[in-house]
C-alpha positions as CSV (number, residue, x, y, z in Angstrom):
1,M,19.4,-10.3,7.0
2,D,21.4,-10.4,3.7
3,E,19.3,-12.2,1.0
4,R,22.3,-14.4,0.1
5,I,22.6,-15.9,3.6
6,S,18.8,-16.4,3.6
7,S,19.1,-18.3,0.3
8,I,21.9,-20.5,1.7
9,V,19.9,-21.2,4.9
10,K,16.9,-22.3,2.8
11,I,19.0,-24.6,0.7
12,L,20.4,-26.3,3.8
13,Y,17.0,-26.4,5.5
14,H,15.4,-28.3,2.6
15,A,18.5,-30.5,1.9
16,E,18.3,-34.2,2.7
17,G,21.2,-34.6,5.1
18,R,24.5,-32.7,4.6
19,I,25.4,-30.9,1.4
20,V,29.0,-30.5,0.1
21,M,30.5,-27.1,-0.8
22,K,30.4,-27.7,-4.5
23,D,26.7,-28.5,-4.5
24,L,25.9,-25.6,-2.2
25,A,27.8,-23.2,-4.4
26,R,26.0,-24.4,-7.5
27,Q,22.5,-24.2,-5.9
28,A,23.2,-20.8,-4.4
29,D,24.8,-19.5,-7.6
30,L,27.8,-18.2,-5.6
31,S,31.5,-19.0,-5.6
32,E,32.9,-21.1,-2.8
33,K,35.0,-18.2,-1.7
34,T,31.9,-16.0,-1.4
35,I,30.0,-18.6,0.5
36,R,32.9,-18.9,3.1
37,K,32.9,-15.1,3.5
38,I,29.1,-14.8,3.8
39,L,28.9,-17.6,6.4
40,G,31.7,-16.0,8.4
41,D,30.2,-12.5,8.3
42,N,26.7,-13.7,9.3
43,E,27.5,-16.3,11.9
44,E,26.4,-14.2,14.9
45,E,23.3,-12.9,13.2
46,L,22.3,-16.4,12.2
47,R,22.7,-17.6,15.8
48,R,20.5,-14.7,17.0
49,N,17.9,-16.0,14.5
50,G,17.9,-19.5,16.0
51,A,20.2,-21.5,13.8
52,V,23.8,-22.7,13.5
53,I,25.6,-23.9,10.3
54,S,28.3,-26.4,10.9
55,Y,30.9,-27.5,8.3
56,S,33.1,-30.5,7.7
57,R,35.5,-30.7,4.8
58,L,34.6,-34.4,4.3
59,K,30.9,-34.3,5.0
60,G,30.0,-30.7,4.0
61,F,27.4,-28.4,5.6
62,S,24.5,-29.0,7.9
63,L,22.0,-26.7,9.5
64,E,20.9,-27.0,13.2
65,V,17.7,-25.1,14.2
66,Q,17.9,-24.1,17.8
67,D,14.9,-21.7,18.0
68,A,12.2,-22.6,15.5
69,N,10.1,-19.5,16.2
70,A,13.0,-17.2,15.4
71,F,14.2,-19.3,12.5
72,G,10.7,-19.2,10.9
73,K,11.2,-15.5,10.3
74,I,14.2,-16.2,8.2
75,L,12.2,-18.6,6.1
76,N,9.4,-16.1,5.7
77,S,11.8,-13.5,4.6
78,T,12.9,-15.5,1.6
79,A,11.0,-16.7,-1.5
80,S,7.4,-17.6,-0.9
81,M,6.2,-21.2,-0.5
82,N,4.3,-22.8,-3.2
83,Q,0.5,-22.5,-3.0
84,E,0.0,-26.1,-1.8
85,N,2.3,-25.6,1.2
86,R,0.8,-22.2,1.9
87,M,-2.7,-23.8,2.2
88,R,-1.2,-26.5,4.4
89,V,0.2,-23.9,6.8
90,L,-3.2,-22.1,6.9
91,Y,-4.9,-25.5,7.6
92,I,-2.5,-26.3,10.5
93,I,-3.0,-22.8,12.1
94,K,-6.8,-23.1,11.8
95,R,-6.8,-26.7,13.1
96,L,-4.7,-25.6,16.1
97,I,-7.0,-22.7,16.9
98,D,-10.1,-24.9,16.5
99,C,-9.0,-28.0,18.4
100,N,-9.1,-26.5,21.9
101,G,-6.2,-28.6,23.0
102,W,-3.4,-30.8,21.8
103,I,-2.9,-32.5,18.5
104,T,0.0,-34.7,17.4
105,I,2.2,-34.1,14.4
106,D,1.2,-37.6,13.2
107,A,-2.5,-36.7,13.3
108,L,-1.8,-33.5,11.3
109,A,0.2,-35.5,8.8
110,D,-2.7,-38.0,8.4
111,E,-5.3,-35.3,7.9
112,L,-3.2,-33.6,5.2
113,Y,-2.1,-36.9,3.6
114,V,1.6,-36.0,3.9
115,S,4.6,-37.3,5.8
116,R,5.6,-36.3,9.3
117,Q,8.8,-34.8,7.8
118,T,6.6,-32.4,5.6
119,I,4.8,-31.2,8.7
120,D,8.1,-30.7,10.5
121,R,9.3,-28.6,7.7
122,L,6.2,-26.5,7.7
123,M,6.2,-25.8,11.4
124,P,8.6,-22.9,11.4
125,Y,6.2,-21.1,9.0
126,V,3.3,-22.0,11.3
127,K,5.2,-20.6,14.3
128,A,6.2,-17.5,12.5
129,G,2.7,-16.9,11.3
130,C,1.2,-17.2,14.8
131,A,4.0,-15.1,16.3
132,E,3.0,-12.2,14.1
133,Y,-0.3,-12.1,16.1
134,H,1.3,-12.7,19.5
135,L,0.5,-16.4,19.6
136,S,3.0,-19.2,20.3
137,I,3.1,-22.9,19.5
138,V,3.9,-25.1,22.5
139,S,4.7,-28.8,22.5
140,R,4.4,-31.5,25.1
141,P,5.7,-35.1,24.9
142,K,3.0,-37.6,24.0
143,Y,0.4,-34.9,23.7
144,G,1.6,-33.1,20.7
145,I,1.4,-29.3,20.0
146,A,-1.1,-26.5,20.8
147,V,-1.5,-22.8,20.2
148,N,-1.1,-20.5,23.2
149,G,-2.4,-17.0,23.4
150,S,-5.4,-14.8,23.9
151,E,-8.8,-15.5,22.4
152,I,-8.9,-12.0,20.9
153,N,-5.6,-12.6,19.0
154,K,-6.9,-16.0,17.8
155,R,-9.8,-14.2,16.3
156,I,-7.6,-11.6,14.7
157,V,-5.7,-14.5,13.0
158,Y,-9.0,-15.8,11.7
159,V,-9.8,-12.5,10.0
160,N,-6.4,-11.5,8.7
161,M,-5.5,-15.0,7.4
162,K,-9.0,-15.4,6.0
163,L,-9.5,-18.6,8.0
164,D,-13.1,-17.4,8.5
165,E,-14.3,-17.8,4.9
166,G,-16.1,-21.1,5.6
167,I,-18.0,-19.5,8.4
168,T,-18.8,-16.1,6.9
169,R,-19.9,-17.3,3.4
170,D,-23.3,-18.3,4.8
171,A,-25.3,-15.5,3.1
172,A,-28.4,-16.0,5.3
173,L,-26.3,-15.9,8.5
174,V,-24.4,-12.8,7.4
175,E,-27.7,-11.0,6.5
176,Q,-29.2,-12.0,9.9
177,V,-26.3,-10.6,11.8
178,Q,-26.0,-7.5,9.7
179,N,-29.7,-6.8,10.2
180,I,-29.4,-7.1,14.0
181,I,-26.4,-4.7,14.1
182,S,-27.9,-2.2,11.6
183,A,-31.1,-2.0,13.7
184,V,-29.2,-1.4,16.9
185,I,-26.8,1.2,15.6
186,H,-29.7,3.1,14.0
187,R,-31.5,3.0,17.4
188,Y,-28.5,4.5,19.2
189,D,-27.8,7.0,16.5
190,L,-24.4,5.5,15.7
191,S,-23.0,5.6,12.1
192,I,-20.6,3.1,10.4
193,S,-19.8,2.7,6.7
194,D,-21.2,-0.3,4.7
195,E,-17.7,-1.8,4.6
196,N,-17.3,-1.5,8.3
197,L,-20.8,-2.9,8.9
198,Y,-19.7,-6.0,6.9
199,N,-16.4,-6.2,8.7
200,L,-18.1,-6.0,12.1
201,S,-20.6,-8.6,11.1
202,Q,-17.7,-11.0,10.2
203,H,-16.2,-10.4,13.7
204,C,-19.5,-11.1,15.3
205,I,-20.1,-14.3,13.3
206,I,-16.6,-15.5,14.3
207,A,-17.4,-14.6,18.0
208,I,-20.7,-16.6,17.8
209,H,-18.9,-19.6,16.3
210,R,-16.1,-19.5,18.9
211,I,-18.6,-19.1,21.9
212,K,-20.6,-22.1,20.7
213,S,-17.4,-24.1,20.6
214,G,-16.5,-23.1,24.2
215,N,-14.0,-20.4,23.4
216,A,-15.5,-17.2,24.8
217,I,-13.3,-14.2,25.6
218,S,-12.4,-13.9,29.2
219,E,-9.8,-11.1,29.1
220,A,-11.3,-8.2,27.2
221,P,-9.6,-4.9,28.0
222,V,-11.5,-2.1,29.8
223,L,-12.9,0.3,27.2
224,E,-11.6,3.6,28.4
225,G,-13.2,7.0,27.5
226,D,-16.6,8.3,26.9
227,Y,-18.2,5.3,25.2
228,E,-21.5,5.1,27.1
229,S,-23.8,4.9,24.0
230,V,-21.4,2.5,22.3
231,M,-21.5,0.2,25.3
232,E,-25.3,0.3,25.5
233,A,-25.5,-0.5,21.9
234,A,-23.1,-3.5,22.3
235,Q,-25.3,-4.7,25.2
236,H,-28.4,-4.5,23.0
237,I,-26.6,-6.4,20.2
238,T,-25.5,-9.1,22.7
239,K,-29.1,-9.6,23.9
240,E,-30.3,-9.9,20.3
241,F,-27.6,-12.4,19.5
242,E,-28.5,-14.5,22.6
243,E,-32.1,-14.7,21.5
244,A,-31.4,-15.3,17.8
245,F,-28.7,-18.0,18.3
246,D,-29.8,-19.5,21.6
247,L,-26.6,-19.0,23.5
248,K,-25.3,-17.2,26.6
249,I,-22.8,-14.4,25.8
250,P,-20.4,-13.4,28.6
251,E,-19.9,-9.8,29.6
252,D,-16.3,-9.7,28.1
253,E,-17.8,-10.5,24.7
254,T,-20.1,-7.5,25.0
255,T,-17.0,-5.4,25.7
256,Y,-15.3,-7.0,22.6
257,I,-18.3,-5.9,20.4
258,A,-18.2,-2.4,22.0
259,M,-14.4,-2.2,21.1
260,H,-15.2,-2.9,17.5
261,L,-18.1,-0.4,17.4
262,A,-15.9,2.3,18.9
263,G,-13.2,1.6,16.4
264,K,-15.5,1.5,13.3
265,Q,-18.0,4.3,13.9
266,M,-18.0,7.3,11.8
267,L,-18.0,10.4,13.9
268,S,-19.9,13.5,12.7
269,D,-19.3,16.0,15.5
270,A,-15.9,17.5,16.3
271,H,-17.1,18.1,19.9
272,A,-16.7,14.4,20.4
273,I,-12.9,14.6,19.7
274,S,-10.4,14.6,22.6
275,S,-7.8,17.4,23.0
276,D,-5.0,14.9,22.4
277,V,-6.4,14.3,18.9
278,F,-6.4,18.0,18.1
279,S,-2.8,18.2,19.1
280,L,-1.9,15.1,17.1
281,E,-3.5,16.6,14.0
282,D,-1.6,19.8,14.4
283,E,1.7,17.8,14.6
284,I,0.8,15.9,11.5
285,L,0.1,19.0,9.5
286,Q,3.3,20.6,10.7
287,A,5.3,17.5,9.8
288,L,3.9,17.6,6.3
289,K,4.8,21.2,5.9
290,R,8.4,20.6,7.3
291,E,9.2,17.3,5.6
292,R,7.2,17.4,2.3
293,N,6.9,21.2,1.8
294,L,3.1,20.5,1.8
295,D,1.2,23.2,3.6
296,L,-2.4,22.1,4.4
297,T,-2.7,24.0,7.7
298,A,-5.3,26.4,6.2
299,D,-7.5,23.6,4.8
300,D,-10.4,23.5,7.3
301,E,-12.2,20.8,5.3
302,L,-9.2,18.5,5.7
303,K,-8.8,19.3,9.3
304,T,-12.3,18.4,10.2
305,A,-12.3,15.2,8.2
306,L,-8.9,14.2,9.7
307,L,-10.1,14.8,13.3
308,L,-13.2,12.6,12.7
309,H,-11.0,9.9,11.2
310,L,-8.2,9.9,13.8
311,Q,-10.4,9.4,16.9
312,P,-11.7,5.9,15.9
313,L,-8.3,5.1,14.2
314,L,-6.5,5.5,17.6
315,T,-9.1,3.3,19.2
316,R,-8.4,0.6,16.7
317,L,-4.7,0.9,17.3
318,K,-5.1,0.8,21.1
319,Y,-7.2,-2.3,21.1
320,G,-5.6,-4.1,18.1
321,I,-8.8,-4.0,16.0
322,P,-8.0,-4.9,12.4
323,Q,-9.4,-2.8,9.6
324,R,-9.4,-4.3,6.1
325,N,-9.3,-2.0,3.1
326,P,-10.5,-3.6,-0.1
327,M,-9.3,-0.6,-2.1
328,R,-5.8,-0.5,-0.8
329,N,-4.0,-1.2,-4.2
330,E,-6.3,1.1,-6.1
331,I,-5.6,3.9,-3.6
332,K,-1.9,3.3,-3.9
333,R,-2.1,3.6,-7.7
334,A,-4.5,6.5,-8.1
335,M,-3.6,8.6,-5.0
336,N,0.1,8.2,-4.5
337,E,0.6,11.7,-3.3
338,G,-2.0,11.2,-0.7
339,Y,-0.5,7.9,0.3
340,E,2.9,9.5,0.9
341,A,1.3,12.2,3.0
342,A,-0.4,9.4,5.0
343,M,3.1,7.9,5.6
344,I,4.2,11.1,7.3
345,A,1.1,11.1,9.5
346,A,1.8,7.4,10.4
347,H,5.2,8.4,11.7
348,V,3.8,11.1,13.9
349,I,1.2,8.6,15.2
350,Q,3.9,6.0,15.9
351,D,6.0,8.5,17.8
352,H,3.1,9.2,20.1
353,Y,1.4,5.8,20.5
354,G,4.1,3.3,19.7
355,S,2.1,1.5,17.0
356,W,2.7,1.6,13.2
357,V,-0.4,2.2,11.1
358,G,-0.6,-0.7,8.6
359,D,-1.1,-0.6,4.9
360,D,-4.9,-0.8,5.1
361,E,-5.2,2.1,7.6
362,L,-2.6,4.0,5.6
363,A,-4.9,3.8,2.5
364,Y,-7.9,5.1,4.4
365,L,-5.8,8.0,5.7
366,A,-4.5,8.7,2.1
367,L,-8.0,9.3,0.9
368,H,-8.3,12.5,3.1
369,F,-4.9,13.8,2.0
370,A,-5.4,13.0,-1.7
371,V,-8.6,15.2,-1.7
372,A,-6.7,18.0,0.1
373,V,-3.8,17.8,-2.3
374,Q,-6.1,18.0,-5.3
375,R,-7.9,20.9,-3.8
376,K,-4.6,22.7,-3.3
377,K,-3.7,22.0,-6.9
378,D,-7.0,23.4,-8.2
379,Q,-6.3,26.7,-6.3
380,K,-2.8,27.1,-7.7
381,P,-2.6,29.2,-10.9
382,S,-0.8,27.8,-13.9
383,S,2.5,29.5,-14.7
384,K,1.8,29.0,-18.4
385,K,-0.3,31.6,-20.2
386,I,-2.5,31.4,-23.3
387,A,-2.9,34.3,-25.8
388,V,-6.4,34.5,-27.2
389,V,-7.2,36.6,-30.4
390,C,-10.8,37.3,-31.3
391,A,-11.7,39.8,-34.0
392,T,-15.5,39.7,-33.5
393,G,-15.8,41.9,-30.5
394,R,-15.4,42.1,-26.7
395,G,-18.6,40.1,-26.0
396,T,-17.5,37.1,-28.1
397,A,-14.0,37.3,-26.6
398,R,-15.4,37.0,-23.1
399,L,-17.5,34.0,-24.2
400,I,-14.4,32.2,-25.4
401,E,-12.7,33.1,-22.2
402,Y,-15.6,31.7,-20.1
403,R,-15.6,28.5,-22.1
404,L,-11.8,28.0,-21.7
405,I,-12.3,28.4,-18.0
406,T,-15.3,26.0,-17.7
407,K,-14.5,23.5,-20.4
408,L,-10.7,23.2,-20.1
409,Q,-10.3,24.4,-16.5
410,I,-7.8,27.0,-17.6
411,P,-7.5,29.7,-14.8
412,K,-8.7,33.2,-15.8
413,E,-5.3,34.7,-14.8
414,S,-3.6,32.4,-17.4
415,I,-5.7,33.8,-20.3
416,L,-4.4,36.9,-22.1
417,M,-7.0,38.6,-24.4
418,E,-5.1,40.2,-27.3
419,S,-5.7,41.7,-30.7
420,A,-3.9,40.6,-33.8
421,A,-1.9,43.8,-33.9
422,S,-0.8,43.6,-30.3
423,L,0.9,40.2,-30.8
424,A,3.8,42.0,-32.4
425,Q,4.7,43.6,-29.0
426,L,3.9,40.5,-26.9
427,D,6.6,38.9,-24.8
428,F,6.2,35.2,-25.7
429,N,8.3,34.0,-22.7
430,G,5.9,31.8,-20.7
431,I,3.2,31.7,-23.4
432,S,2.1,28.2,-24.3
433,C,0.2,28.9,-27.5
434,I,-2.0,31.4,-29.4
435,L,-5.8,30.6,-29.8
436,T,-7.3,32.6,-32.6
437,T,-10.7,32.8,-34.4
438,I,-9.1,34.3,-37.5
439,P,-6.1,33.2,-39.6
440,L,-2.9,35.0,-38.6
441,P,-0.4,35.9,-41.3
442,E,2.7,36.2,-39.1
443,K,4.8,33.3,-37.8
444,Y,5.2,33.1,-34.0
445,P,7.5,31.2,-31.7
446,V,4.6,29.3,-30.2
447,P,1.9,27.1,-31.7
448,V,-1.1,28.8,-33.2
449,V,-4.5,27.0,-32.9
450,L,-7.5,28.1,-35.0
451,I,-10.7,27.7,-33.0
452,D,-14.3,28.4,-33.6
453,L,-16.3,31.0,-31.7
454,S,-18.2,28.4,-29.7
455,L,-15.1,26.5,-28.7
456,S,-16.7,23.2,-29.9
457,D,-15.5,19.8,-28.8
458,G,-13.2,19.7,-31.8
459,S,-11.6,23.0,-31.0
460,A,-11.3,22.1,-27.3
461,A,-9.6,18.9,-28.3
462,R,-7.0,20.7,-30.5
463,V,-6.3,23.1,-27.6
464,Q,-5.9,20.3,-25.1
465,E,-3.5,18.5,-27.4
466,I,-1.3,21.5,-27.8
467,L,-1.2,22.2,-24.1
468,S,-0.3,18.6,-23.2
469,Q,2.2,18.3,-26.1
470,D,4.5,20.8,-24.5
471,M,4.6,18.9,-21.2
472,S,4.8,15.6,-23.0
473,E,8.0,16.7,-24.9
474,Q,9.5,18.0,-21.7
475,A,8.7,14.8,-19.9
476,A,10.1,12.7,-22.7
477,A,13.4,14.5,-22.3
478,L,13.6,13.0,-18.8
479,I,13.6,9.5,-20.1
480,D,17.3,8.4,-20.2
481,E,17.8,5.2,-22.3
482,R,20.4,4.0,-19.8
483,L,17.7,3.9,-17.1
484,I,15.5,1.6,-19.1
485,M,16.5,-2.0,-18.3
486,D,14.7,-4.7,-20.2
487,N,14.4,-8.4,-19.6
488,V,16.5,-8.4,-16.4
489,S,16.9,-11.6,-14.3
490,V,16.7,-11.2,-10.5
491,K,15.8,-13.5,-7.7
492,N,13.8,-11.3,-5.4
493,R,12.6,-7.8,-4.6
494,E,15.8,-6.7,-2.9
495,E,17.9,-7.7,-5.9
496,A,15.6,-5.9,-8.3
497,L,15.8,-2.7,-6.2
498,H,19.6,-3.0,-6.0
499,V,20.0,-3.4,-9.7
500,L,17.7,-0.3,-10.2
501,C,19.5,1.8,-7.7
502,E,23.0,0.9,-8.9
503,R,22.1,2.0,-12.4
504,I,20.7,5.2,-11.1
505,K,23.9,5.8,-9.1
506,E,26.0,5.1,-12.2
507,T,23.9,7.3,-14.5
508,C,22.8,10.2,-12.2
509,G,25.3,10.1,-9.4
510,E,22.5,9.7,-6.8
511,D,22.9,7.0,-4.2
512,L,19.3,6.3,-3.3
513,E,19.3,2.6,-2.3
514,D,19.0,3.1,1.5
515,M,16.1,5.6,1.1
516,V,14.3,3.3,-1.4
517,L,14.7,0.3,1.0
518,K,13.5,2.4,3.9
519,R,10.4,3.4,2.0
520,E,9.7,-0.2,1.0
521,Q,10.0,-1.4,4.5
522,L,7.4,1.0,5.8
523,S,4.8,0.1,3.2
524,S,5.2,-2.2,0.1
525,T,5.0,-0.2,-3.2
526,E,3.4,-3.0,-5.3
527,V,0.1,-1.8,-6.7
528,G,-1.3,-4.8,-8.4
529,C,-1.3,-5.9,-12.1
530,M,2.4,-7.1,-11.5
531,L,3.5,-3.5,-11.1
532,A,5.6,-1.9,-8.4
533,L,6.3,1.9,-8.0
534,P,9.3,2.2,-5.7
535,H,10.7,5.6,-4.7
536,P,13.0,7.1,-2.1
537,Y,11.6,8.0,1.3
538,Q,13.5,11.2,1.0
539,Y,15.2,12.7,-2.0
540,E,17.5,15.8,-1.9
541,G,18.3,16.0,-5.6
542,N,17.3,18.8,-7.9
543,R,16.1,16.9,-11.0
544,I,13.3,14.3,-11.7
545,I,14.6,10.8,-12.1
546,L,12.6,8.1,-13.9
547,A,13.8,4.6,-14.3
548,F,12.2,1.4,-15.6
549,L,12.9,-2.3,-15.0
550,R,11.2,-5.1,-16.9
551,L,11.9,-8.4,-15.3
552,K,12.5,-11.6,-17.3
553,K,10.4,-13.5,-14.7
554,P,8.1,-12.1,-12.0
555,V,9.4,-12.1,-8.4
556,L,7.4,-12.0,-5.2
557,W,7.4,-8.4,-3.9
558,K,5.6,-8.7,-0.6
559,F,2.0,-9.7,-1.2
560,S,2.0,-10.5,-4.9
561,E,4.3,-11.0,-7.9
562,V,5.8,-8.1,-9.8
563,K,7.2,-8.0,-13.3
564,L,7.3,-4.2,-14.0
565,V,9.2,-1.8,-11.8
566,L,8.7,1.9,-12.4
567,F,10.9,4.2,-10.3
568,A,10.3,8.0,-9.8
569,A,12.1,10.5,-7.6
570,Y,10.9,14.1,-7.5
571,P,12.7,17.1,-6.1
572,S,11.1,18.9,-3.1
573,G,8.4,21.3,-4.1
574,S,6.2,20.9,-7.1
575,D,5.9,22.4,-10.6
576,E,3.8,21.7,-13.7
577,L,6.3,19.3,-15.2
578,Q,6.5,17.2,-12.1
579,Q,2.7,17.2,-11.8
580,Y,2.3,16.1,-15.4
581,V,4.8,13.2,-14.9
582,N,3.1,12.1,-11.7
583,D,-0.4,12.3,-13.3
584,R,0.9,10.2,-16.2
585,I,2.4,7.6,-13.9
586,T,-0.9,7.5,-12.0
587,A,-2.9,7.0,-15.3
588,F,-0.5,4.3,-16.4
589,A,-0.7,2.4,-13.1
590,S,-4.5,2.5,-13.4
591,D,-4.6,1.1,-17.0
592,P,-4.1,-2.7,-17.1
593,S,-3.8,-2.6,-20.9
594,A,-0.9,-0.1,-20.8
595,I,0.8,-2.2,-18.1
596,S,0.4,-5.3,-20.3
597,A,1.9,-3.5,-23.3
598,L,5.1,-2.7,-21.4
599,S,5.2,-6.2,-20.0
600,E,5.9,-7.5,-23.5
601,H,8.7,-5.1,-24.4
602,A,10.3,-1.9,-23.1
603,D,12.6,0.5,-25.0
604,R,12.8,4.3,-24.8
605,Q,10.3,5.0,-27.5
606,T,7.8,2.4,-26.1
607,V,8.1,3.8,-22.6
608,I,7.6,7.4,-23.9
609,Q,4.6,6.5,-26.0
610,I,2.8,4.4,-23.4
611,L,3.8,6.0,-20.2
612,L,4.0,9.7,-21.1
613,K,1.6,10.0,-24.0
614,G,-1.0,7.4,-23.0
615,G,-0.9,5.8,-26.4
616,S,-0.1,2.5,-28.0
617,V,3.0,1.8,-30.1
């Protein structure tokens, strides 16, 4: 839905009674003519989303909510609630899940020390939050409201909305549960990571809490496949829990634990992988080759790791098992190429299984692809060459060559061993610099670096500076002053991206807004530290585009606020300049002090110095 109609809806929703045209136009920062057009264009869509706006010339506008559940999605798509109301919504959801029955709006208002009208205004948020996990809020005259849905989905809400923190912060209880699970999985020769062990223990603690309060699972799905050892382990864990916590655990709860074990175990044997997963992996690698020109089909190490990862991932998708990833933003910042490859994999998975892999799962997948991409880079020879002049003999020359390879990771095929005399006949096209152990009398079209025979740290630093300087200057030429927008006022993420894409269209002739929004909808590009790194899902251009937006005030992106927006679009394929720019953006995104520096001020020289040269102004 258009952000402007969402803004109008929110103004009317929070208004006390009707609101006249003049006041609505002022609050929405729109002309009266524009408001009439927006309302006319969006009347049907608004009705589909559970609301009707009526207008009287004398009395003004009013909003009638006909479907609160659908309408809540409109509210959630606009600016975020303040923190106090967010906590109230979470309290109401937890209270409804815990109460095992009906509770009146008045009782909720009394518990939160607010008016009934405040609770009424929060209910669309409550309903929308529950609907995301396939739960619904039902009402009954004189009884109040209740939450309706499966016990499994209620527990998923507990975990994802962090309603469990009061239960799972008992360190002694967490340790006791973890020790039971660890002993059992060791006995049955299963393997799960430390993070997954902690995650599983949280789910088990919530299960124990819910069973004690009379909310055991009674509808666990059948665990399909060869999970005999997993089921036996789950039965053993159940027995240990019964003895440790003095309760009777139903069979469906055992299946629930087995589902989590199956979805969180780390497989070590490719023989345990189904044929469907082999086919899925092949499609993923072919899609990467076709859509990203990234050929990883010969990387056996990746193929094995991917197979072992996909099998439990598909189990998690099938049974709706959530998988938190505490390193999600760090992976987005430091492994953006791997993350984009994971997006392609997610599309292939969705085509086959009908479920989208969320941000947390995407980040785990990205780890495998990031390692494979780096491995491929390491195997690719540099197109730039270095001429090395050593006058003290062949043995010393080979020593310098060896140290260039080991100390600076310069490929052997990029090193040309020359004599001082042979430089006169050398074609300098493609030569980055000359390294020499003796002074050279002639002037050459490339930098000359005097080094010592041992290639000491000082010599190595001078060589590295020359090699990176060439790329830095090429990258700086990409920074167009017209694409640096400083101190810009916007209301939300969509407006920020629109401003950015419009300037790119005016400056570069590339209309990328649809592709940028498509990429953003699949997975938010915010990476923490008030920074977002948007980019197009697909880009057919033949030049690198860099653009920068510094906002006057931060706006909510999806999960957190953003003040700095750094846009990058790369042509298909990859070259050294593109890799240099991408590496610099990754380094920048991982450096809070650099981000802070650009948060204060952004002009062309500042951006070049901090972003591309990694320095301070």
